[in-house]
MOPAC internal coordinates of N, CA, C and O (Angstrom, degrees):
PM7 1SCF
backbone

  N    0.0000 0     0.00 0     0.00 0    0    0    0
  C    1.4528 1     0.00 0     0.00 0    1    0    0
  C    1.5269 1   107.94 1     0.00 0    2    1    0
  O    1.2310 1   120.62 1   -48.96 1    3    2    1
  N    1.3108 1   116.41 1   131.04 1    3    2    1
  C    1.4514 1   119.55 1  -178.67 1    5    3    2
  C    1.5340 1   110.81 1   -81.50 1    6    5    3
  O    1.2310 1   120.93 1    -7.44 1    7    6    5
  N    1.3209 1   115.82 1   172.56 1    7    6    5
  C    1.4704 1   120.91 1  -174.87 1    9    7    6
  C    1.5113 1   112.85 1   -63.71 1   10    9    7
  O    1.2310 1   120.88 1   142.65 1   11   10    9
  N    1.3326 1   115.92 1   -37.35 1   11   10    9
  C    1.4734 1   119.62 1   179.91 1   13   11   10
  C    1.5264 1   110.44 1   -62.86 1   14   13   11
  O    1.2310 1   119.88 1   132.83 1   15   14   13
  N    1.3259 1   117.83 1   -47.17 1   15   14   13
  C    1.4712 1   121.58 1   179.32 1   17   15   14
  C    1.5200 1   111.56 1   -65.13 1   18   17   15
  O    1.2310 1   120.26 1   145.28 1   19   18   17
  N    1.3175 1   117.11 1   -34.72 1   19   18   17
  C    1.4605 1   120.72 1   178.05 1   21   19   18
  C    1.5161 1   111.37 1   -65.63 1   22   21   19
  O    1.2310 1   120.52 1   138.05 1   23   22   21
  N    1.3106 1   116.61 1   -41.95 1   23   22   21
  C    1.4695 1   120.72 1   177.80 1   25   23   22
  C    1.5263 1   110.19 1   -66.17 1   26   25   23
  O    1.2310 1   120.18 1   139.46 1   27   26   25
  N    1.3203 1   117.26 1   -40.54 1   27   26   25
  C    1.4797 1   120.11 1   177.42 1   29   27   26
  C    1.5238 1   109.46 1   -64.62 1   30   29   27
  O    1.2310 1   119.81 1   137.94 1   31   30   29
  N    1.3271 1   117.97 1   -42.06 1   31   30   29
  C    1.4682 1   121.38 1   177.54 1   33   31   30
  C    1.5166 1   111.70 1   -58.99 1   34   33   31
  O    1.2310 1   120.51 1   134.78 1   35   34   33
  N    1.3233 1   116.62 1   -45.22 1   35   34   33
  C    1.4602 1   120.02 1   179.03 1   37   35   34
  C    1.5208 1   111.81 1   -63.70 1   38   37   35
  O    1.2310 1   120.55 1   139.40 1   39   38   37
  N    1.3302 1   116.56 1   -40.60 1   39   38   37
  C    1.4688 1   120.58 1   179.61 1   41   39   38
  C    1.5236 1   111.53 1   -66.57 1   42   41   39
  O    1.2310 1   120.20 1   134.33 1   43   42   41
  N    1.3243 1   117.23 1   -45.67 1   43   42   41
  C    1.4618 1   122.35 1   178.72 1   45   43   42
  C    1.5236 1   110.34 1   -62.57 1   46   45   43
  O    1.2310 1   120.09 1   139.05 1   47   46   45
  N    1.3266 1   117.44 1   -40.95 1   47   46   45
  C    1.4703 1   121.51 1   178.07 1   49   47   46
  C    1.5164 1   110.80 1   -63.98 1   50   49   47
  O    1.2310 1   120.37 1   140.99 1   51   50   49
  N    1.3296 1   116.89 1   -39.01 1   51   50   49
  C    1.4605 1   121.14 1   177.67 1   53   51   50
  C    1.5150 1   110.94 1   -62.95 1   54   53   51
  O    1.2310 1   120.62 1   134.71 1   55   54   53
  N    1.3204 1   116.42 1   -45.29 1   55   54   53
  C    1.4801 1   120.86 1   179.57 1   57   55   54
  C    1.5206 1   110.48 1   -60.96 1   58   57   55
  O    1.2310 1   120.11 1   135.74 1   59   58   57
  N    1.3313 1   117.40 1   -44.26 1   59   58   57
  C    1.4611 1   121.02 1   179.94 1   61   59   58
  C    1.5133 1   111.42 1   -64.73 1   62   61   59
  O    1.2310 1   120.18 1   138.34 1   63   62   61
  N    1.3246 1   117.27 1   -41.66 1   63   62   61
  C    1.4640 1   121.03 1   178.42 1   65   63   62
  C    1.5061 1   110.81 1   -64.59 1   66   65   63
  O    1.2310 1   120.36 1   139.86 1   67   66   65
  N    1.3225 1   116.91 1   -40.14 1   67   66   65
  C    1.4507 1   122.31 1   177.02 1   69   67   66
  C    1.5297 1   111.38 1   -61.37 1   70   69   67
  O    1.2310 1   120.80 1   134.62 1   71   70   69
  N    1.3356 1   116.08 1   -45.38 1   71   70   69
  C    1.4689 1   120.37 1   177.12 1   73   71   70
  C    1.5217 1   111.39 1   -62.59 1   74   73   71
  O    1.2310 1   120.49 1   138.75 1   75   74   73
  N    1.3202 1   116.67 1   -41.25 1   75   74   73
  C    1.4713 1   121.41 1   179.57 1   77   75   74
  C    1.5141 1   111.60 1   -62.13 1   78   77   75
  O    1.2310 1   121.24 1   144.54 1   79   78   77
  N    1.3099 1   115.23 1   -35.46 1   79   78   77
  C    1.4640 1   121.23 1   179.70 1   81   79   78
  C    1.5311 1   110.13 1   -65.23 1   82   81   79
  O    1.2310 1   120.14 1   141.04 1   83   82   81
  N    1.3354 1   117.33 1   -38.96 1   83   82   81
  C    1.4631 1   121.10 1  -176.40 1   85   83   82
  C    1.5205 1   114.32 1   -91.10 1   86   85   83
  O    1.2310 1   119.52 1   160.91 1   87   86   85
  N    1.3019 1   118.52 1   -19.09 1   87   86   85
  C    1.4778 1   120.83 1   174.97 1   89   87   86
  C    1.5235 1   105.37 1   -99.66 1   90   89   87
  O    1.2310 1   120.83 1   -80.64 1   91   90   89
  N    1.2882 1   116.02 1    99.36 1   91   90   89
  C    1.4710 1   121.20 1  -175.08 1   93   91   90
  C    1.5218 1   110.76 1   -97.64 1   94   93   91
  O    1.2310 1   120.93 1  -126.57 1   95   94   93
  N    1.3192 1   115.83 1    53.43 1   95   94   93
  C    1.4660 1   121.24 1  -179.48 1   97   95   94
  C    1.5199 1   107.94 1  -142.32 1   98   97   95
  O    1.2310 1   120.36 1   -72.91 1   99   98   97
  N    1.3225 1   116.93 1   107.09 1   99   98   97
  C    1.4725 1   121.18 1  -174.96 1  101   99   98
  C    1.5169 1   113.52 1   -61.65 1  102  101   99
  O    1.2310 1   119.92 1   143.19 1  103  102  101
  N    1.3188 1   117.77 1   -36.81 1  103  102  101
  C    1.4592 1   119.32 1  -179.25 1  105  103  102
  C    1.5305 1   110.55 1   -68.20 1  106  105  103
  O    1.2310 1   120.19 1   136.69 1  107  106  105
  N    1.3056 1   117.24 1   -43.31 1  107  106  105
  C    1.4512 1   121.40 1   178.97 1  109  107  106
  C    1.5349 1   111.51 1   -63.73 1  110  109  107
  O    1.2310 1   120.89 1   135.14 1  111  110  109
  N    1.3181 1   115.90 1   -44.86 1  111  110  109
  C    1.4635 1   121.13 1   179.85 1  113  111  110
  C    1.5234 1   110.98 1   -63.77 1  114  113  111
  O    1.2310 1   119.68 1   135.71 1  115  114  113
  N    1.3165 1   118.22 1   -44.29 1  115  114  113
  C    1.4467 1   119.94 1  -179.56 1  117  115  114
  C    1.5302 1   111.61 1   -68.84 1  118  117  115
  O    1.2310 1   120.14 1   148.17 1  119  118  117
  N    1.3193 1   117.34 1   -31.83 1  119  118  117
  C    1.4582 1   121.52 1   176.60 1  121  119  118
  C    1.5268 1   111.20 1   -66.58 1  122  121  119
  O    1.2310 1   120.62 1   133.85 1  123  122  121
  N    1.3221 1   116.43 1   -46.15 1  123  122  121
  C    1.4564 1   120.73 1   177.92 1  125  123  122
  C    1.5299 1   110.39 1   -62.32 1  126  125  123
  O    1.2310 1   120.69 1   134.11 1  127  126  125
  N    1.3205 1   116.29 1   -45.89 1  127  126  125
  C    1.4718 1   120.82 1   179.94 1  129  127  126
  C    1.5108 1   112.52 1   -62.53 1  130  129  127
  O    1.2310 1   119.96 1   138.96 1  131  130  129
  N    1.3107 1   117.68 1   -41.04 1  131  130  129
  C    1.4718 1   120.83 1   179.66 1  133  131  130
  C    1.5131 1   111.42 1   -66.56 1  134  133  131
  O    1.2310 1   120.50 1   139.15 1  135  134  133
  N    1.3277 1   116.66 1   -40.85 1  135  134  133
  C    1.4683 1   120.73 1   178.64 1  137  135  134
  C    1.5212 1   109.98 1   -62.90 1  138  137  135
  O    1.2310 1   120.64 1   132.17 1  139  138  137
  N    1.3226 1   116.38 1   -47.83 1  139  138  137
  C    1.4770 1   120.36 1  -179.72 1  141  139  138
  C    1.5206 1   110.15 1   -62.24 1  142  141  139
  O    1.2310 1   120.06 1   138.06 1  143  142  141
  N    1.3168 1   117.50 1   -41.94 1  143  142  141
  C    1.4705 1   120.98 1  -179.64 1  145  143  142
  C    1.5133 1   110.37 1   -61.07 1  146  145  143
  O    1.2310 1   119.99 1   131.71 1  147  146  145
  N    1.3278 1   117.63 1   -48.29 1  147  146  145
  C    1.4583 1   120.63 1   178.36 1  149  147  146
  C    1.5114 1   112.27 1   -62.36 1  150  149  147
  O    1.2310 1   120.61 1   140.35 1  151  150  149
  N    1.3370 1   116.43 1   -39.65 1  151  150  149
  C    1.4567 1   121.48 1  -179.97 1  153  151  150
  C    1.5343 1   110.97 1   -64.02 1  154  153  151
  O    1.2310 1   120.54 1   135.98 1  155  154  153
  N    1.3286 1   116.58 1   -44.02 1  155  154  153
  C    1.4571 1   121.41 1  -176.05 1  157  155  154
  C    1.5357 1   111.81 1   -70.15 1  158  157  155
  O    1.2310 1   119.89 1   138.96 1  159  158  157
  N    1.3303 1   117.82 1   -41.04 1  159  158  157
  C    1.4835 1   117.79 1  -177.46 1  161  159  158
  C    1.5203 1   112.54 1   -66.85 1  162  161  159
  O    1.2310 1   119.89 1   159.52 1  163  162  161
  N    1.3137 1   117.81 1   -20.48 1  163  162  161
  C    1.4642 1   119.84 1   179.23 1  165  163  162
  C    1.5300 1   112.01 1   -86.00 1  166  165  163
  O    1.2310 1   120.08 1   165.17 1  167  166  165
  N    1.3158 1   117.44 1   -14.83 1  167  166  165
  C    1.4620 1   121.20 1  -177.97 1  169  167  166
  C    1.5265 1   111.49 1   -78.94 1  170  169  167
  O    1.2310 1   121.04 1   -30.01 1  171  170  169
  N    1.3053 1   115.61 1   149.99 1  171  170  169
  C    1.4629 1   120.89 1   176.14 1  173  171  170
  C    1.5245 1   107.56 1   -95.85 1  174  173  171
  O    1.2310 1   121.51 1   -97.86 1  175  174  173
  N    1.3441 1   114.71 1    82.14 1  175  174  173
  C    1.4498 1   121.21 1   178.19 1  177  175  174
  C    1.5227 1   108.47 1  -124.85 1  178  177  175
  O    1.2310 1   120.84 1   -12.72 1  179  178  177
  N    1.3027 1   116.00 1   167.28 1  179  178  177
  C    1.4715 1   120.06 1  -176.80 1  181  179  178
  C    1.5308 1   111.13 1   -65.84 1  182  181  179
  O    1.2310 1   121.21 1   -22.38 1  183  182  181
  N    1.3169 1   115.29 1   157.62 1  183  182  181
  C    1.4705 1   120.19 1   179.25 1  185  183  182
  C    1.5098 1   111.77 1   -61.56 1  186  185  183
  O    1.2310 1   119.90 1   142.47 1  187  186  185
  N    1.3318 1   117.80 1   -37.53 1  187  186  185
  C    1.4654 1   119.37 1  -179.45 1  189  187  186
  C    1.5354 1   110.44 1   -66.89 1  190  189  187
  O    1.2310 1   119.69 1   143.09 1  191  190  189
  N    1.3315 1   118.19 1   -36.91 1  191  190  189
  C    1.4666 1   120.73 1   176.30 1  193  191  190
  C    1.5355 1   111.02 1   -66.25 1  194  193  191
  O    1.2310 1   120.72 1   139.55 1  195  194  193
  N    1.3412 1   116.22 1   -40.45 1  195  194  193
  C    1.4687 1   119.05 1   177.01 1  197  195  194
  C    1.5110 1   111.11 1   -64.15 1  198  197  195
  O    1.2310 1   119.67 1   138.34 1  199  198  197
  N    1.3337 1   118.23 1   -41.66 1  199  198  197
  C    1.4471 1   121.68 1   178.14 1  201  199  198
  C    1.5291 1   110.83 1   -60.92 1  202  201  199
  O    1.2310 1   120.67 1   137.48 1  203  202  201
  N    1.3175 1   116.33 1   -42.52 1  203  202  201
  C    1.4658 1   120.57 1  -179.84 1  205  203  202
  C    1.5107 1   110.40 1   -63.47 1  206  205  203
  O    1.2310 1   120.16 1   133.35 1  207  206  205
  N    1.3181 1   117.31 1   -46.65 1  207  206  205
  C    1.4630 1   120.12 1  -177.40 1  209  207  206
  C    1.5153 1   113.24 1   -73.15 1  210  209  207
  O    1.2310 1   120.14 1   138.74 1  211  210  209
  N    1.3417 1   117.34 1   -41.26 1  211  210  209
  C    1.4642 1   120.30 1  -176.07 1  213  211  210
  C    1.5266 1   111.46 1   -81.26 1  214  213  211
  O    1.2310 1   120.30 1   128.31 1  215  214  213
  N    1.3241 1   117.04 1   -51.69 1  215  214  213
  C    1.4632 1   120.28 1  -177.42 1  217  215  214
  C    1.5212 1   111.56 1   -77.52 1  218  217  215
  O    1.2310 1   120.35 1   145.70 1  219  218  217
  N    1.3181 1   116.94 1   -34.30 1  219  218  217
  C    1.4504 1   119.70 1  -179.22 1  221  219  218
  C    1.5075 1   112.57 1   -82.70 1  222  221  219
  O    1.2310 1   120.65 1   115.47 1  223  222  221
  N    1.3251 1   116.37 1   -64.53 1  223  222  221
  C    1.4507 1   120.07 1  -173.15 1  225  223  222
  C    1.5283 1   113.02 1   -73.30 1  226  225  223
  O    1.2310 1   120.19 1   123.06 1  227  226  225
  N    1.3294 1   117.24 1   -56.94 1  227  226  225
  C    1.4656 1   120.90 1  -174.08 1  229  227  226
  C    1.5365 1   112.16 1   -63.63 1  230  229  227
  O    1.2310 1   120.47 1   139.67 1  231  230  229
  N    1.3173 1   116.70 1   -40.33 1  231  230  229
  C    1.4704 1   119.55 1  -178.59 1  233  231  230
  C    1.5288 1   111.49 1   -66.64 1  234  233  231
  O    1.2310 1   120.95 1   137.90 1  235  234  233
  N    1.3323 1   115.79 1   -42.10 1  235  234  233
  C    1.4559 1   118.58 1   179.59 1  237  235  234
  C    1.5191 1   112.59 1   -73.00 1  238  237  235
  O    1.2310 1   120.56 1   148.95 1  239  238  237
  N    1.3179 1   116.53 1   -31.05 1  239  238  237
  C    1.4600 1   119.86 1  -179.29 1  241  239  238
  C    1.5280 1   112.30 1   -74.04 1  242  241  239
  O    1.2310 1   120.32 1   131.46 1  243  242  241
  N    1.3116 1   116.99 1   -48.54 1  243  242  241
  C    1.4623 1   119.32 1  -170.76 1  245  243  242
  C    1.5121 1   114.40 1   -74.69 1  246  245  243
  O    1.2310 1   119.21 1   149.65 1  247  246  245
  N    1.2832 1   119.12 1   -30.35 1  247  246  245
  C    1.4658 1   122.84 1   172.85 1  249  247  246
  C    1.5255 1   112.62 1    50.65 1  250  249  247
  O    1.2310 1   121.01 1   -97.49 1  251  250  249
  N    1.3100 1   115.67 1    82.51 1  251  250  249
  C    1.4569 1   122.31 1   179.88 1  253  251  250
  C    1.5311 1   111.50 1   -55.58 1  254  253  251
  O    1.2310 1   120.70 1   148.65 1  255  254  253
  N    1.3173 1   116.27 1   -31.35 1  255  254  253
  C    1.4762 1   119.27 1  -178.98 1  257  255  254
  C    1.5231 1   111.33 1   -64.63 1  258  257  255
  O    1.2310 1   119.68 1   148.20 1  259  258  257
  N    1.3216 1   118.22 1   -31.80 1  259  258  257
  C    1.4743 1   120.20 1   176.70 1  261  259  258
  C    1.5136 1   111.57 1   -65.90 1  262  261  259
  O    1.2310 1   120.61 1   141.15 1  263  262  261
  N    1.3128 1   116.44 1   -38.85 1  263  262  261
  C    1.4628 1   122.41 1   176.55 1  265  263  262
  C    1.5378 1   111.13 1   -63.73 1  266  265  263
  O    1.2310 1   120.73 1   134.20 1  267  266  265
  N    1.3167 1   116.21 1   -45.80 1  267  266  265
  C    1.4573 1   121.55 1   179.81 1  269  267  266
  C    1.5294 1   110.85 1   -65.81 1  270  269  267
  O    1.2310 1   119.94 1   142.87 1  271  270  269
  N    1.3123 1   117.73 1   -37.13 1  271  270  269
  C    1.4782 1   120.91 1   179.31 1  273  271  270
  C    1.5240 1   110.48 1   -60.08 1  274  273  271
  O    1.2310 1   120.24 1   135.38 1  275  274  273
  N    1.3251 1   117.14 1   -44.62 1  275  274  273
  C    1.4642 1   119.82 1   178.74 1  277  275  274
  C    1.5212 1   110.73 1   -63.08 1  278  277  275
  O    1.2310 1   120.05 1   137.01 1  279  278  277
  N    1.3159 1   117.50 1   -42.99 1  279  278  277
  C    1.4643 1   120.15 1   178.11 1  281  279  278
  C    1.5230 1   111.19 1   -62.86 1  282  281  279
  O    1.2310 1   120.44 1   138.79 1  283  282  281
  N    1.3121 1   116.76 1   -41.21 1  283  282  281
  C    1.4568 1   121.32 1   178.40 1  285  283  282
  C    1.5410 1   111.91 1   -63.10 1  286  285  283
  O    1.2310 1   120.61 1   137.25 1  287  286  285
  N    1.3165 1   116.44 1   -42.75 1  287  286  285
  C    1.4678 1   120.45 1   177.87 1  289  287  286
  C    1.5279 1   111.68 1   -62.13 1  290  289  287
  O    1.2310 1   120.21 1   139.50 1  291  290  289
  N    1.3045 1   117.21 1   -40.50 1  291  290  289
  C    1.4636 1   120.14 1   176.68 1  293  291  290
  C    1.5286 1   111.11 1   -65.78 1  294  293  291
  O    1.2310 1   120.74 1   142.39 1  295  294  293
  N    1.3160 1   116.20 1   -37.61 1  295  294  293
  C    1.4643 1   121.33 1  -179.48 1  297  295  294
  C    1.5306 1   111.60 1   -65.75 1  298  297  295
  O    1.2310 1   120.29 1   131.42 1  299  298  297
  N    1.3220 1   117.06 1   -48.58 1  299  298  297
  C    1.4751 1   118.95 1  -177.15 1  301  299  298
  C    1.5232 1   112.58 1   -70.70 1  302  301  299
  O    1.2310 1   120.25 1   156.90 1  303  302  301
  N    1.3274 1   117.12 1   -23.10 1  303  302  301
  C    1.4651 1   120.10 1   176.51 1  305  303  302
  C    1.5200 1   111.64 1   -83.47 1  306  305  303
  O    1.2310 1   120.17 1   171.06 1  307  306  305
  N    1.3168 1   117.27 1    -8.94 1  307  306  305
  C    1.4615 1   120.87 1   178.38 1  309  307  306
  C    1.5037 1   114.86 1    83.42 1  310  309  307
  O    1.2310 1   119.68 1  -163.95 1  311  310  309
  N    1.3135 1   118.21 1    16.05 1  311  310  309
  C    1.4575 1   122.51 1   178.79 1  313  311  310
  C    1.5343 1   109.85 1   -87.05 1  314  313  311
  O    1.2310 1   120.79 1  -109.67 1  315  314  313
  N    1.3192 1   116.09 1    70.33 1  315  314  313
  C    1.4580 1   120.83 1  -173.07 1  317  315  314
  C    1.5253 1   113.19 1   -67.91 1  318  317  315
  O    1.2310 1   120.20 1   143.38 1  319  318  317
  N    1.3317 1   117.23 1   -36.62 1  319  318  317
  C    1.4660 1   119.72 1   177.52 1  321  319  318
  C    1.5244 1   110.16 1   -66.84 1  322  321  319
  O    1.2310 1   120.02 1   135.58 1  323  322  321
  N    1.3270 1   117.56 1   -44.42 1  323  322  321
  C    1.4610 1   121.02 1   177.48 1  325  323  322
  C    1.5308 1   110.84 1   -62.67 1  326  325  323
  O    1.2310 1   120.34 1   140.95 1  327  326  325
  N    1.3036 1   116.95 1   -39.05 1  327  326  325
  C    1.4628 1   121.99 1   177.93 1  329  327  326
  C    1.5265 1   109.86 1   -61.65 1  330  329  327
  O    1.2310 1   119.73 1   130.77 1  331  330  329
  N    1.3243 1   118.11 1   -49.23 1  331  330  329
  C    1.4452 1   122.56 1   179.38 1  333  331  330
  C    1.5415 1   111.35 1   -62.09 1  334  333  331
  O    1.2310 1   121.01 1   134.94 1  335  334  333
  N    1.3460 1   115.67 1   -45.06 1  335  334  333
  C    1.4603 1   120.53 1  -179.53 1  337  335  334
  C    1.5279 1   111.15 1   -64.89 1  338  337  335
  O    1.2310 1   120.45 1   132.66 1  339  338  337
  N    1.3209 1   116.75 1   -47.34 1  339  338  337
  C    1.4590 1   120.42 1  -177.26 1  341  339  338
  C    1.5283 1   111.51 1   -63.77 1  342  341  339
  O    1.2310 1   120.64 1   136.42 1  343  342  341
  N    1.3245 1   116.39 1   -43.58 1  343  342  341
  C    1.4551 1   120.90 1   179.99 1  345  343  342
  C    1.5290 1   110.78 1   -60.45 1  346  345  343
  O    1.2310 1   120.32 1   130.12 1  347  346  345
  N    1.3093 1   116.99 1   -49.88 1  347  346  345
  C    1.4664 1   120.84 1  -179.37 1  349  347  346
  C    1.5150 1   112.57 1   -67.92 1  350  349  347
  O    1.2310 1   120.75 1   139.42 1  351  350  349
  N    1.3242 1   116.18 1   -40.58 1  351  350  349
  C    1.4654 1   120.58 1   178.95 1  353  351  350
  C    1.5250 1   111.60 1   -60.04 1  354  353  351
  O    1.2310 1   120.66 1   130.10 1  355  354  353
  N    1.3270 1   116.34 1   -49.90 1  355  354  353
  C    1.4505 1   120.52 1  -177.30 1  357  355  354
  C    1.5307 1   111.24 1   -64.06 1  358  357  355
  O    1.2310 1   119.72 1   136.02 1  359  358  357
  N    1.3040 1   118.15 1   -43.98 1  359  358  357
  C    1.4722 1   120.26 1  -178.64 1  361  359  358
  C    1.5202 1   110.70 1   -65.19 1  362  361  359
  O    1.2310 1   119.65 1   131.13 1  363  362  361
  N    1.3128 1   118.28 1   -48.87 1  363  362  361
  C    1.4682 1   121.20 1  -179.00 1  365  363  362
  C    1.5169 1   111.67 1   -67.13 1  366  365  363
  O    1.2310 1   120.52 1   136.63 1  367  366  365
  N    1.3141 1   116.62 1   -43.37 1  367  366  365
  C    1.4607 1   121.49 1  -179.81 1  369  367  366
  C    1.5317 1   110.80 1   -61.85 1  370  369  367
  O    1.2310 1   120.64 1   135.71 1  371  370  369
  N    1.3188 1   116.38 1   -44.29 1  371  370  369
  C    1.4759 1   119.74 1  -178.93 1  373  371  370
  C    1.5395 1   111.52 1   -69.57 1  374  373  371
  O    1.2310 1   119.61 1   146.76 1  375  374  373
  N    1.3061 1   118.34 1   -33.24 1  375  374  373
  C    1.4696 1   119.69 1   174.71 1  377  375  374
  C    1.5233 1   110.47 1   -64.83 1  378  377  375
  O    1.2310 1   120.07 1   140.11 1  379  378  377
  N    1.3220 1   117.47 1   -39.89 1  379  378  377
  C    1.4630 1   120.37 1   177.72 1  381  379  378
  C    1.5395 1   111.18 1   -66.99 1  382  381  379
  O    1.2310 1   120.42 1   139.19 1  383  382  381
  N    1.3270 1   116.80 1   -40.81 1  383  382  381
  C    1.4576 1   120.29 1   178.22 1  385  383  382
  C    1.5256 1   110.91 1   -65.36 1  386  385  383
  O    1.2310 1   120.66 1   140.31 1  387  386  385
  N    1.3288 1   116.35 1   -39.69 1  387  386  385
  C    1.4612 1   120.29 1   177.94 1  389  387  386
  C    1.5372 1   109.83 1   -62.85 1  390  389  387
  O    1.2310 1   120.16 1   136.26 1  391  390  389
  N    1.3085 1   117.30 1   -43.74 1  391  390  389
  C    1.4516 1   121.02 1   177.55 1  393  391  390
  C    1.5397 1   110.47 1   -63.16 1  394  393  391
  O    1.2310 1   119.99 1   141.16 1  395  394  393
  N    1.3162 1   117.62 1   -38.84 1  395  394  393
  C    1.4626 1   122.22 1   177.70 1  397  395  394
  C    1.5310 1   109.72 1   -61.55 1  398  397  395
  O    1.2310 1   120.11 1   133.94 1  399  398  397
  N    1.3466 1   117.40 1   -46.06 1  399  398  397
  C    1.4548 1   120.45 1   177.59 1  401  399  398
  C    1.5342 1   111.43 1   -62.34 1  402  401  399
  O    1.2310 1   120.75 1   139.53 1  403  402  401
  N    1.3129 1   116.18 1   -40.47 1  403  402  401
  C    1.4592 1   121.87 1   177.24 1  405  403  402
  C    1.5315 1   110.42 1   -60.74 1  406  405  403
  O    1.2310 1   120.93 1   133.56 1  407  406  405
  N    1.3120 1   115.83 1   -46.44 1  407  406  405
  C    1.4840 1   120.91 1  -178.23 1  409  407  406
  C    1.5194 1   111.10 1   -64.80 1  410  409  407
  O    1.2310 1   120.11 1   137.09 1  411  410  409
  N    1.3077 1   117.39 1   -42.91 1  411  410  409
  C    1.4868 1   121.06 1   178.56 1  413  411  410
  C    1.5232 1   109.43 1   -61.38 1  414  413  411
  O    1.2310 1   120.45 1   136.02 1  415  414  413
  N    1.3289 1   116.75 1   -43.98 1  415  414  413
  C    1.4447 1   120.63 1  -178.69 1  417  415  414
  C    1.5313 1   111.75 1   -65.30 1  418  417  415
  O    1.2310 1   120.18 1   140.75 1  419  418  417
  N    1.3126 1   117.25 1   -39.25 1  419  418  417
  C    1.4782 1   121.00 1   178.86 1  421  419  418
  C    1.5284 1   111.22 1   -65.98 1  422  421  419
  O    1.2310 1   120.42 1   144.69 1  423  422  421
  N    1.3222 1   116.79 1   -35.31 1  423  422  421
  C    1.4685 1   119.90 1  -179.83 1  425  423  422
  C    1.5213 1   111.02 1   -71.19 1  426  425  423
  O    1.2310 1   119.78 1   155.66 1  427  426  425
  N    1.3221 1   118.02 1   -24.34 1  427  426  425
  C    1.4489 1   122.22 1   179.94 1  429  427  426
  C    1.5160 1   112.56 1   -78.62 1  430  429  427
  O    1.2310 1   120.14 1   160.83 1  431  430  429
  N    1.3321 1   117.33 1   -19.17 1  431  430  429
  C    1.4703 1   119.21 1  -178.98 1  433  431  430
  C    1.4995 1   112.71 1   -94.96 1  434  433  431
  O    1.2310 1   120.10 1   180.00 1  435  434  433

């Protein structure tokens, strides 16, 4: 990766982290990230652009640790049904949103 792409990656990662800090809703953040991920993988763009958008923006925005924290809090409180429901809901919902983003992107090309 050249210096220009590295600087762009750092800037995009900063923007995503900044957005994550101000959007304090894990479901909303994971929905946005899944849509963008599906949208980007369907586009015919260079590998370096995909790396910047997927590894830089989506990874910093979605914050897997925030998702795990919620699951952990449900687990230690003994809310096993909520834990099971939330885990399955988020995974299935985000797969559908990712497919929706993919489909929208394919229709645009």
